[in-house]
N, C-alpha and C positions, 0 to 999 in steps of 0.2 A: 751376203749383202755386198754390193759393190760400193766402194768408197774411193773416189778419185782424189788425188792430191794435186795442188797447183802451187808453184812457187809464187812468192810475192816480192815486191821491191825491197821489203824488209828481210834481211837474211836470217833474222831470228824468228820470223813468222812463216807459217805454212797454212794454206787453205785446204780444208777437207770438204769434199762434196759428196755426201751420201746420195743414194738413188731415191730419196724421199724428201718431202717437205718436213722441216723440223718444227716450225711454228706457223701460226696463222697470219704472219706478217710482223709479229713482234720481234724485237731484237734486244739483246742485253749483253753487257760487257762485265766481266768479273776478273778480279785480281786475287791471287793466292792470299796476299796479306789482307786481313780483316774480312775474309769471305764468309758469308752466311750460307751454309749448305742448303737451307730451305729455299733459297733463291733459285737454285738450279741443281736438281739431282745429277744431271749430266756433267755439269761443271765440277760438282763435288767429286764425282768419280775420276774425272780427268786430273784434278788436283792431287789425287792419290798417286799419280805417276811422278817420279822424280824428274825435275826439270821443266814441268809445265808452270809457267809464271802467270799467264793471262789467257782467258778464254773469251772469245766473242762468238755469240750465237746469233745467226740471222735466219731468215725464213728457209733458205736453201743451202746454207753452208755454215761451217764452223771454222774460225781462224784460231789457231793456237800460237801463242808467242812463248817461245822457250826461254828459260833463264839462261843468261850468257855463260854461266859456269856449269850448266847442266849438260846432260848427254847431247851429243851431236844429232842432227836430224837423221843421219843414216841409221841410227839406232832408235831414236825416239819415235820416228814416223811409224814404224811397224807396231810399236806398243800402243800408240794412239789409235791406229786403224783397228787393231784387235779389240780395244776397249770400246770404241765407238760402235763397232759391229755388234758386240755383245749387248751394250746398253740400248741401242736403237731396236734391236730384234726383240728385246724384252717388252717393248711397248710402254715402258714407263714414261713419265713426264720429262720433257726436256727442260722446261722452265717452270719455276714456281709462279707466284703472282707477280706479274710485271706491270708496273704502273703505266697506264695509257698516257701518251703524250698530252700535254695540256693544250687546250684550245687556244688559238691565237687571240691575243688581247686586242690587237689593232691591225690595221691594214698592212703596215710595214712588216710586222712580224709574220703575218700570213704570207706575204710575198716572199720573204726570206725562206720560210719553211717550204713553200712551193718550189722555189729554185733549188734548194738542197735536195728535196725529194725527187724532182723530175730530171734534173740535169747533173747534179754533183754526185749524189749517192750511187746511182747506177754505175758510173765510171769508177768510183772508189771501190765499190763492191767487187768489181772485176779483179782488184788486187787484194781482196780479202779484208777490206776495211769498211768503215762507216764513219760518217761525220754527223754528230748529234747536236742539234740546236740547244744552246744553254740559255743565252739571254741576249737581248739587244738593248743598248743604252742610247736612246734617241738624242740625248743632249750632246754626247760626244761622237756619235756615229760608230761606236765600237760594237762589233758583233763577237760574242763569245761562243765558241763551239768546243766540242769534245771529240778528239780523234780516237776511234776505237778500233779494235781488231788489229790487223797488220799495220794500220796507219798510226796507231799509238806508239810513239818512239821510233818510227821509221827514219832511217838516216836520209831518205830521199827528200 
């Protein structure tokens, strides 16, 4: 199995692109701390590697964020590729049950989700990340988002 790697603006994150789709469009982000293995068998296997701190699974790529005190990418990259190839070749599930995004409650929320989905996330995905809508507070005009994948904790 061919798995390409791409650098991201975050020096602790690396994007892995296997030659297959991983999900039907769902994406999920996982952190080693408080991780529930039933949420993603693939992430559970990756967390078995020393130095893997966060895992972001998208439809066609996986972003791994290494722990700063863990192995350097010149070592960890090959361990991740080998594990991904083995896990994906086995045909096992990548994600457990992922909650579907909630339906927009109002027109503003719908427009925000549309802009994120059509304009922001495709660009962010090129760098191995994702921006997830959290909530919008109409009274204050504050939009809450979650930066995932390479974007979570990126120094850029």
